[in-house]
C-alpha positions in Angstrom: 0.0 0.1 0.0 1.2 3.4 -1.0 1.3 6.5 1.0 -1.2 8.0 -1.9 -3.6 5.4 -0.5 -3.4 5.8 3.0 -5.5 8.6 4.3 -3.5 11.9 5.6 -4.1 13.6 9.1 -5.7 15.9 6.8 -8.1 13.5 5.6 -9.3 12.4 9.3 -9.7 16.0 10.3 -12.1 16.6 7.3 -13.9 13.4 8.4 -14.6 14.6 11.8 -15.1 18.5 11.4 -17.0 18.5 8.2 -18.3 15.1 7.5 -18.9 12.9 10.8 -19.3 15.4 13.5 -18.3 15.1 17.1 -20.9 12.5 18.3 -20.7 10.1 15.4 -16.8 10.1 15.6 -17.1 9.5 19.7 -19.5 6.7 18.8 -17.2 5.2 16.3 -14.2 5.2 18.7 -16.6 3.8 21.3 -17.7 0.8 19.1 -14.6 -0.3 17.1 -11.9 1.1 19.3 -13.1 0.9 22.6 -11.5 4.1 23.1 -13.5 7.0 24.9 -12.9 10.9 24.0 -14.5 13.4 26.5 -14.5 16.7 24.4 -16.8 19.6 23.6 -15.8 20.3 19.8 -15.3 18.5 16.9 -11.9 20.1 16.7 -10.7 18.5 19.9 -12.2 15.2 18.6 -10.2 15.7 15.2 -6.8 16.5 17.4 -7.3 12.6 18.6 -8.4 11.4 15.3 -5.1 10.7 13.9 -3.5 7.9 11.7 -2.0 6.4 14.9 -5.4 5.6 16.2 -6.5 3.7 13.0 -5.3 1.0 10.6 -6.2 0.4 6.8 -9.4 -1.2 7.6 -10.7 1.1 10.2 -9.7 4.1 7.6 -11.8 2.1 4.9 -14.6 1.8 7.1 -14.7 5.4 7.9 -14.6 6.0 3.9 -17.2 3.4 3.6 -19.5 5.1 6.6 -18.8 8.7 5.2 -20.4 7.4 1.7 -23.6 5.7 3.3 -24.1 9.0 5.3 -23.8 11.2 2.2 -26.4 9.0 0.3 -28.6 8.7 3.4 -31.9 10.6 2.7 -33.0 12.8 5.7 -36.5 14.5 6.1 -36.6 17.8 7.9 -39.0 20.9 8.4 -39.8 24.2 9.8 -42.5 26.7 9.8 -43.6 30.2 9.3 -46.2 32.8 10.0 -47.9 34.5 7.3 -51.2 36.1 6.9 -51.1 35.4 3.3 -53.1 32.3 1.8 -51.2 29.6 0.4 -52.5 30.4 -3.0 -51.4 33.7 -2.9 -47.4 32.4 -1.9 -47.8 30.1 -4.9 -48.8 32.6 -7.4 -46.1 34.9 -6.0 -43.3 32.2 -6.1 -44.6 31.3 -9.9 -44.1 35.0 -10.9 -40.6 34.8 -9.3 -40.1 31.7 -11.5 -41.4 33.3 -14.6 -39.2 36.4 -14.6 -35.9 33.9 -13.5 -35.6 36.0 -10.2 -32.0 35.3 -8.5 -32.8 34.5 -4.7 -29.0 34.4 -3.9 -26.3 36.0 -6.0 -23.6 33.9 -4.7 -25.3 30.4 -5.5 -27.6 31.7 -8.3 -30.3 30.4 -6.7 -33.4 30.3 -8.8 -36.9 28.4 -9.0 -37.0 25.8 -11.7 -40.6 24.8 -10.9 -43.6 25.3 -8.7 -46.4 22.9 -8.8 -49.7 22.7 -6.9 -50.2 19.5 -4.6 -53.4 18.3 -2.6 -52.1 19.9 0.6 -50.4 23.1 -0.8 -47.8 23.5 -3.5 -44.0 22.3 -4.2 -41.1 24.5 -5.1 -38.1 23.1 -7.0 -35.1 25.2 -6.9 -31.7 25.1 -8.8 -28.3 26.5 -7.5 -24.6 26.5 -7.8 -22.3 24.5 -5.4 -19.3 25.6 -4.5 -16.7 23.2 -3.1 -13.0 23.2 -2.4 -10.8 21.5 -5.4 -7.4 20.0 -5.3 -5.9 21.6 -8.1 -8.2 25.1 -8.4 -8.9 27.0 -5.5 -12.9 26.5 -5.9 -15.1 24.2 -8.2 -18.7 24.5 -9.0 -21.5 21.8 -9.5 -25.0 22.6 -10.5 -27.5 21.0 -8.0 -31.4 20.9 -7.3 -33.2 20.8 -4.2 -37.0 20.9 -3.6 -39.6 21.9 -0.6 -43.3 21.2 -0.3 -45.4 24.0 1.6 -48.5 22.9 3.7 -50.9 24.5 6.3 -50.7 23.3 9.7 -53.5 23.2 12.3 -52.3 26.5 13.6 -54.0 29.7 12.3 -51.5 31.5 10.0 -48.9 28.8 10.5 -47.6 27.1 7.4 -45.2 24.3 7.5 -42.3 23.5 5.0 -41.0 19.9 4.4 -37.6 19.3 2.8 -36.1 15.6 1.9 -32.2 16.0 1.2 -29.1 14.1 1.4 -26.4 16.3 1.7 -26.4 19.7 3.8 -25.6 22.0 1.0 -29.1 21.2 -0.2 -30.2 22.3 3.3 -28.3 25.6 3.1 -29.8 26.3 -0.3 -32.9 26.0 0.7 -32.1 28.1 3.9 -30.6 31.0 1.7 -33.7 30.5 -0.8 -35.8 31.6 2.2 -33.9 34.7 2.9 -33.9 35.7 -0.7 -37.7 34.9 -0.8 -38.3 37.5 2.3 -36.1 40.1 0.4 -38.2 39.9 -2.8 -41.3 40.0 -0.8 -40.0 43.3 0.8 -39.3 44.6 -2.4 -42.6 44.2 -3.4 -44.3 45.8 -0.4 -45.1 42.4 1.4 -44.6 41.7 5.2 -41.5 39.1 5.5 -42.2 35.6 6.5 -41.4 34.9 10.1 -39.4 31.8 10.3 -39.7 29.4 13.2 -37.2 26.3 13.8 -38.1 23.3 15.7 -35.6 23.6 18.3 -35.6 21.8 22.0 -33.8 24.5 23.7 -37.2 26.6 23.7 -38.6 24.1 26.2 -37.9 23.6 29.7 -35.8 20.7 30.7 -38.7 18.4 31.8 -40.7 19.5 28.7 -38.1 18.3 26.5 -38.0 15.2 27.9 -41.8 14.8 28.1 -41.7 15.7 24.4 -39.6 12.7 23.5 -41.6 10.6 25.8 -44.7 11.8 23.5 -42.7 10.7 20.4 -42.3 7.1 21.9 -45.7 6.7 23.2 -47.9 8.1 20.4 -47.5 5.4 17.8 -48.2 7.4 14.6 -49.8 5.5 11.5 -50.0 2.3 13.2 -46.2 2.5 14.1 -46.1 1.0 17.8 -42.6 1.8 19.5 -40.9 -1.4 20.1 -37.1 -0.4 21.2 -34.9 2.3 22.1 -31.7 1.1 20.2 -29.2 4.0 21.0 -30.2 7.5 22.9 -28.2 10.7 22.6 -28.0 13.3 25.7 -27.0 17.1 25.8 -26.7 18.8 28.8 -28.6 22.2 29.0 -29.4 23.8 32.3 -27.3 24.2 35.1 -27.3 20.9 37.0 -28.9 21.0 40.6 -26.7 17.8 41.7 -23.7 16.2 40.2 -23.5 12.4 39.3 -21.1 10.8 41.5 -17.7 9.4 40.1 -18.8 5.8 41.0 -21.5 6.2 38.3 -19.1 6.2 35.7 -19.4 7.7 32.5 -22.9 9.0 31.8 -23.0 7.7 28.2 -21.9 4.3 29.2 -24.5 4.1 31.8 -27.3 5.3 29.2 -26.5 2.1 27.1 -26.7 0.2 30.0 -30.2 1.7 30.8 -31.7 1.5 27.1 -33.9 -1.7 28.3 -35.2 -0.2 31.4 -36.0 3.3 29.4 -37.8 1.0 26.8 -39.7 -0.9 29.3 -40.7 2.1 31.0 -42.2 3.6 28.0 -44.0 0.2 27.0 -45.4 -0.1 30.4 -47.1 3.3 30.4 -44.8 4.8 33.3 -43.2 7.1 30.6 -39.7 8.1 30.6 -39.8 9.9 33.6 -40.8 6.7 35.3 -37.4 5.5 35.0 -34.7 6.5 38.0 -31.9 7.2 35.4 -33.8 9.6 33.5 -35.0 11.5 36.6 -31.3 11.6 37.4 -30.8 12.9 34.1 -33.2 15.6 34.5 -31.6 16.8 37.6 -28.4 17.4 35.9 -29.8 19.2 33.4 -29.5 16.6 30.5 -32.1 15.7 27.9 -32.4 13.6 25.0 -31.4 15.0 21.8 -31.3 11.9 19.2 -32.5 8.5 18.9 -32.1 5.3 16.9 -35.6 3.7 17.6 -37.1 0.8 16.1 -41.1 0.5 15.6 -43.4 -2.2 14.7 -46.1 -1.8 12.2 -49.5 -3.3 13.5 -51.2 -3.6 10.3 -48.6 -4.8 8.0 -45.5 -7.0 8.7 -43.0 -4.4 8.8 -40.5 -2.9 11.0 -38.3 0.0 11.0 -35.4 1.7 12.5 -35.7 5.4 12.7 -33.0 7.9 13.6 -34.3 11.4 14.9 -31.6 14.1 15.8 -32.5 17.6 17.1 -29.7 20.2 16.1 -28.3 23.3 18.0 -27.5 26.8 16.3 -26.3 27.6 13.7 -28.1 24.6 12.2 -31.3 24.5 14.2 -33.7 21.9 12.6 -34.2 18.2 13.0 -33.5 15.3 10.9 -35.6 11.9 10.4 -33.9 9.4 8.5 -34.8 5.4 8.0 -31.7 3.4 9.3 -32.9 -0.2 8.6 -36.3 -1.6 7.1 -37.3 -5.0 8.3 -40.0 -7.7 7.4 -41.8 -9.1 10.3 -41.6 -13.1 10.0 -42.9 -16.0 12.3 -43.3 -15.0 16.0 -42.2 -11.9 15.9 -38.9 -12.2 14.3 -37.5 -9.8 11.7 -35.4 -10.0 8.6 -33.5 -7.0 6.8 -35.3 -6.0 3.8 -35.5 -2.9 1.4 -38.6 -0.8 1.1 -39.9 0.8 -2.3 -38.8 4.4 -2.1 -42.3 5.6 -2.1 -42.9 3.9 1.1 -39.7 5.1 3.0 -41.2 8.8 1.9 -44.6 7.8 3.5 -42.7 6.8 6.6 -40.4 9.8 6.9 -43.5 11.8 6.3 -45.5 10.3 9.2 -42.7 10.8 11.8 -41.8 14.2 10.5 -45.7 15.1 10.9 -45.5 13.7 14.2 -42.5 15.6 15.4 -44.2 19.1 14.5 -47.6 18.0 15.8 -46.2 17.4 19.2 -43.9 20.4 19.4 -46.9 22.6 18.5 -48.5 20.9 21.9 -45.6 21.7 23.9 -45.5 25.4 22.7 -47.9 27.9 20.8 -46.1 28.1 17.4 -47.8 31.5 16.3 -46.5 33.1 19.5 -43.1 31.2 19.4 -42.6 32.5 15.8 -43.4 36.1 16.6 -41.1 36.1 20.1 -38.4 34.2 17.8 -38.5 37.0 15.1 -38.9 40.0 17.8 -35.4 41.7 18.5 -34.0 41.0 22.0 -30.8 43.0 21.6 -30.1 46.6 20.4 -28.0 45.0 17.7 -30.6 43.2 16.4 -32.5 46.4 15.3 -32.5 47.1 11.6 -29.4 49.0 10.7 -27.7 48.9 14.3 -24.3 47.9 14.6 -22.4 47.5 18.2 -21.2 51.2 17.3 -25.1 52.8 17.0 -26.1 50.6 20.0 -23.1 52.1 22.3 -24.6 55.5 21.2 -28.1 54.4 22.2 -27.1 53.1 25.5 -25.0 56.4 26.5 -28.2 58.3 25.4 -30.4 56.3 28.0 -31.7 53.8 25.5 -30.9 50.5 27.4 -33.3 48.0 25.7 -35.2 47.5 22.3 -38.4 48.4 24.0 -36.7 51.9 25.3 -36.0 52.5 21.6 -39.4 51.5 20.4 -41.1 54.0 22.7 -38.5 56.6 22.0 -39.4 60.1 20.0 -38.0 60.5 16.8 -36.6 63.9 17.4 -34.7 62.6 20.3 -33.3 59.5 18.3 -32.1 62.1 15.7 -29.9 63.8 18.5 -28.2 60.7 18.6 -24.8 60.3 16.7 -25.3 58.4 13.6 -28.9 58.3 13.5 -30.5 60.4 11.0 -34.2 60.8 10.2 -34.8 57.8 8.3 -33.2 55.5 10.6 -35.3 57.1 13.5 -38.4 56.6 11.7 -37.5 52.8 10.8 -36.8 52.3 14.7 -39.8 53.9 16.1 -42.3 52.4 13.6 
């Protein structure tokens, strides 16, 4: 084997920092090397993920896992609030498509098609994906992405669904949405207030209950059967600390999976498990799960992966890890579902997440709160310098600025008539 065939240190850093991420790499090290790494960032993990830890076989395993991950289709969604009807939004985007409106200059994002559906409409976009190249500084690739836009059960709240394989597709849709808002404002329309599904907006107890609801709801005749793997994240400051004798919390979680599964199946719920209660006391909550569900109508079983992201990629992903056929006495054999069936299953669990999240929070109020400036620098056209000038003049909060007199604001350095009018509207 030549040196060119063997991955370099840089290869491993790319694996960890840009592709696998911290959690996946920690899982790989734990499962394949019996090697525990405690770190708070992908960079820290990458620093120990060097060739000295891996032989050629493990390197090939990493490459295979990376390729499989990039081909794995995921489902996600976000919501937005608007007074417009879906038909009006569809016509608006159809007009933008007919004029070849560019929604992002760097990626040259355009709409290629807008199509009506039974529940709303679909939008196909095309864009340029810029990537690092070995011989040239940058290389480009023409790509496509699609979204479906549907009404939710909440007044004035619309849901945007997206199925994607690579994160550049996710980023292109986010940039398209920003460009759509710019297009609306240019035409005298109110911007669309976006709302993501983010666990951190719930109390710790509600985050655990939310995950409990996902396991207990049995959507579309899918009955929860087993928690194969659960991921934890620590949020609020702990009330008490785990004893050193308890060992690594991730190891303990793996050992407690059967008890956690039983707590759900017996109707006690996650809070009925002592370990989960201890996690809550220490500010931990579930951020991801690999879960097996059994269909009660047909001979199907499926392993679903659900992961909730944090800033700056606030969203959630749902993917199908494995499909099974149920055979005699409840045993299962691996199989492959038709793509349309996989789409149906992902849609079922995606809709479940949005519905249950909406039961924990008031989506219209949450979206409005998310899009309301909380800091002076979040006000339009206000940077650190203008914010400091406002504070020096006695305007310490956003509300102070809203209630200010235009003439008083115009006396502050770097605030003219147009900016003062904008800030007080």
